[in-house]
C-alpha positions in Angstrom: 32.7 -89.3 11.8 35.4 -86.8 12.9 34.0 -83.6 14.2 35.2 -80.3 12.9 35.5 -77.6 15.6 32.1 -76.1 15.9 31.2 -72.5 15.4 27.6 -72.5 16.6 28.1 -70.6 19.8 30.3 -67.7 18.9 31.4 -65.6 15.9 33.7 -67.5 13.6 37.3 -66.7 12.8 38.4 -68.1 9.5 41.0 -70.8 9.5 43.3 -69.3 6.9 43.7 -66.0 5.1 42.3 -65.9 1.6 42.6 -63.6 -1.4 39.4 -62.5 -3.0 38.9 -61.8 -6.6 37.8 -58.3 -7.6 34.1 -58.0 -8.1 31.3 -55.5 -8.5 31.4 -55.0 -4.7 34.9 -53.5 -4.8 33.3 -50.1 -5.3 31.2 -50.3 -2.2 33.6 -48.2 -0.2 31.9 -45.2 -1.9 29.6 -43.5 0.6 26.7 -43.3 -1.8 26.7 -47.0 -2.7 24.3 -49.2 -0.7 25.4 -52.3 1.2 23.8 -55.5 -0.1 22.4 -57.9 2.5 20.9 -61.2 1.4 19.9 -64.5 2.9 17.5 -66.1 5.3 14.0 -64.8 4.8 13.1 -65.5 8.5 16.0 -63.3 9.6 14.9 -60.6 7.2 11.4 -60.6 8.7 12.6 -60.9 12.3 14.7 -57.8 12.5 16.7 -56.9 9.4 14.1 -54.5 8.0 14.0 -52.6 11.3 17.8 -52.6 11.7 18.5 -51.5 8.2 16.0 -48.6 8.5 17.4 -47.4 11.8 21.0 -47.6 10.5 20.1 -45.6 7.4 18.4 -43.0 9.5 21.5 -42.8 11.8 24.2 -42.9 9.2 22.7 -42.3 5.8 24.0 -45.6 4.6 21.4 -47.6 2.7 21.3 -51.4 3.2 19.5 -53.2 0.3 17.8 -56.3 1.5 17.4 -59.4 -0.7 16.3 -62.9 0.0 17.5 -66.2 -1.3 17.8 -68.3 1.9 20.5 -69.1 4.4 22.7 -70.9 2.0 22.8 -67.9 -0.3 23.5 -65.7 2.6 26.6 -67.7 3.5 28.0 -68.6 0.1 27.4 -65.3 -1.7 29.5 -63.6 1.0 32.3 -66.0 0.3 31.9 -65.3 -3.5 32.0 -61.6 -2.8 28.7 -60.9 -4.6 27.0 -59.5 -1.5 28.4 -57.5 1.5 26.6 -59.1 4.4 24.7 -62.4 4.7 21.9 -63.5 6.9 21.7 -67.1 8.0 19.4 -69.1 10.3 21.9 -72.0 10.4 25.6 -72.4 11.2 27.9 -72.5 8.3 29.4 -75.9 7.4 33.1 -75.8 8.1 33.8 -78.9 6.1 32.2 -77.4 2.9 34.7 -75.4 0.8 31.9 -73.0 -0.2 31.4 -71.9 3.4 35.0 -71.4 4.6 36.9 -68.2 5.4 33.8 -66.5 6.9 32.8 -64.8 10.1 29.4 -65.8 11.5 28.1 -63.5 14.2 25.0 -64.7 16.2 22.8 -61.6 16.8 19.4 -63.1 17.8 17.5 -66.2 18.8 14.6 -67.7 16.8 12.6 -70.8 17.4 11.3 -73.5 15.0 7.5 -73.6 15.3 4.8 -75.7 13.7 1.9 -73.9 12.0 -1.6 -74.9 10.9 -4.5 -73.2 9.4 -6.6 -70.9 11.6 -9.6 -73.2 11.2 -7.7 -76.3 12.4 -8.9 -77.4 15.8 -5.5 -78.6 16.9 -3.7 -76.3 19.3 -0.8 -78.5 20.7 1.5 -81.1 19.4 4.3 -83.3 20.9 7.8 -83.8 19.6 7.0 -87.5 19.0 4.0 -86.5 16.9 6.1 -84.1 14.9 8.6 -86.9 14.2 5.8 -89.2 13.1 4.3 -86.6 10.7 7.7 -86.0 9.0 8.4 -89.7 8.7 4.9 -90.6 7.4 3.6 -92.5 10.4 0.9 -90.0 11.1 -0.9 -89.0 7.8 -4.4 -88.0 9.0 -5.5 -85.2 11.3 -7.8 -87.6 13.0 -4.7 -89.3 14.5 -4.1 -86.1 16.4 -7.6 -85.5 17.5 -8.6 -83.4 14.5 -10.7 -83.7 11.4 -10.8 -86.9 9.3 -8.6 -85.5 6.5 -5.1 -86.1 5.2 -2.2 -84.0 6.6 -0.7 -82.0 3.8 2.9 -81.6 5.0 5.0 -78.8 3.4 8.8 -79.2 3.6 11.8 -77.3 2.2 13.5 -78.7 -0.8 17.0 -78.3 0.5 18.1 -80.3 3.6 20.6 -77.5 4.3 18.1 -74.7 4.3 17.8 -73.0 7.6 14.5 -74.6 8.5 15.4 -78.0 6.9 18.7 -78.2 8.8 17.2 -77.0 12.1 14.4 -79.7 11.9 17.0 -82.4 11.4 19.2 -81.1 14.2 16.6 -80.2 16.8 13.8 -82.7 16.1 15.7 -85.7 14.8 19.2 -85.3 16.0 20.4 -86.4 12.6 21.5 -84.1 9.7 20.9 -86.9 7.2 17.3 -87.6 8.1 15.0 -88.2 5.2 11.4 -87.0 5.3 8.3 -88.7 4.0 8.0 -88.7 0.1 4.4 -87.8 0.6 5.3 -84.2 1.5 4.8 -81.2 -0.7 8.2 -79.8 -1.6 8.6 -76.0 -1.6 11.6 -73.8 -2.4 11.4 -71.6 0.7 9.5 -71.0 3.9 7.3 -68.4 2.3 5.3 -70.8 0.1 4.9 -73.2 3.0 3.5 -70.4 5.2 1.2 -69.3 2.4 -0.1 -72.8 1.9 -1.0 -73.0 5.6 -2.9 -69.7 5.4 -4.9 -71.1 2.5 -5.5 -74.8 3.2 -7.2 -76.3 6.3 -5.2 -79.5 6.0 -1.8 -78.0 5.7 1.1 -78.4 8.2 4.5 -76.8 8.1 7.5 -75.7 10.2 9.0 -72.2 10.1 10.7 -69.6 12.3 8.5 -68.0 15.0 9.7 -64.6 13.8 8.1 -65.2 10.5 5.1 -67.2 11.6 3.8 -64.5 13.9 3.6 -62.1 10.9 1.2 -64.6 9.1 -2.5 -65.4 9.4 -1.8 -68.9 10.8 -2.1 -70.7 14.1 1.2 -71.4 15.9 1.0 -74.6 17.8 2.2 -75.1 21.4 4.9 -77.8 21.7 4.2 -80.3 24.5 2.0 -77.7 26.1 4.5 -74.9 25.8 3.7 -71.9 23.5 6.7 -70.3 21.8 6.5 -67.0 23.5 9.5 -64.7 23.9 9.8 -65.6 27.6 9.4 -69.3 27.1 12.1 -69.2 24.4 14.5 -67.1 26.5 14.1 -69.5 29.4 14.6 -72.6 27.2 11.2 -73.9 28.1 10.3 -74.0 24.4 12.7 -76.6 23.1 13.4 -75.7 19.5 15.5 -72.6 19.5 18.4 -71.6 17.3 20.6 -68.6 16.6 20.3 -66.1 13.7 23.6 -64.9 12.2 25.1 -62.1 10.3 27.8 -63.4 7.9 30.9 -61.4 6.7 34.2 -62.3 5.1 37.2 -63.1 7.2 39.5 -60.1 7.2 36.7 -57.8 6.1 38.0 -54.2 6.1 35.1 -52.2 4.6 34.3 -49.7 7.4 30.6 -49.5 6.4 30.2 -53.3 6.8 32.1 -53.4 10.1 30.2 -50.4 11.4 26.8 -52.0 10.6 27.8 -55.2 12.4 28.9 -53.2 15.4 25.6 -51.3 15.3 23.5 -54.6 15.1 25.1 -55.9 18.3 25.2 -52.6 20.2 22.7 -51.7 22.9 20.8 -49.6 20.3 20.7 -52.5 17.9 19.6 -54.9 20.6 16.7 -52.7 21.5 15.6 -52.5 17.9 15.6 -56.3 17.8 13.5 -56.5 21.0 11.0 -54.0 19.7 10.7 -56.1 16.5 9.6 -59.0 18.7 12.8 -61.0 18.5 15.4 -61.9 21.2 18.9 -60.4 21.0 21.5 -63.2 21.3 23.0 -61.7 24.5 19.6 -61.8 26.2 19.6 -65.6 26.4 23.1 -66.8 26.8 21.7 -69.5 29.1 20.6 -71.3 25.9 24.2 -72.0 24.8 24.9 -75.3 26.6 21.8 -77.0 25.3 22.3 -75.7 21.7 25.9 -76.8 21.8 25.0 -80.4 22.8 22.3 -80.7 20.2 24.6 -79.5 17.5 27.3 -82.0 18.5 24.9 -84.9 18.7 23.3 -84.1 15.3 26.7 -83.6 13.7 28.0 -87.0 15.0 25.0 -88.9 13.7 24.8 -87.3 10.3 27.4 -88.2 7.6 
């Protein structure tokens, strides 16, 4: 297939100017009206709560945080129903619902695999992960664990942040189908909750979210997803987290918050929240670039 110029590595400039219809957000230039951020729950847990609180303390501007997933974070900005989006995947330039947007990478996250705290498994290989998601491995005994079925929990949407990242980073194919035996969930939250509750459960999520849960985070091929291992690229499954705004945005409150999020003060808030500012690991760019290109070329 023909590749569309990628926007994974840097903030995106829209291809063409666009006129936006008036909406309830047109009044948001008023100083007392909060900004609305919505999107990826992993981004929200990773640093948005801390950034929003610090920004309100600094400026008095309230940022109301909502969820809805990465796709909402991208497409609702384009529809002008929210001010700022959060996404843990790159926008799809060939999709008309995701054009005319700026995506600014602000942090790094990692896809991790989680099991119940009582599960004896501590490490998994990439080949084993592939076999679980394709139904070749269906029992924990095949991994050295208990003789019981693996209850795999997967996102319902293949273009969710975690769903797309798995296909890109693990399978190198955006069109990869997962085993029909998997439990389908609407978001990462229910998958994480299932792992907390059930000893046989297995799921993927973002490390920024997983470490706030009562779960066991597996090492991948002997490498735990620590901050330092992710920054050095030793833990393989890393991806950016983005802020999304409209191309040509002129609301000073929105522009000022984006500037704050990427400032030295914002980066320090992200670090203290346990995440990795984007600028702290620019060495990850070449590898992420190549994986994106490969997955894009294989998927239809």
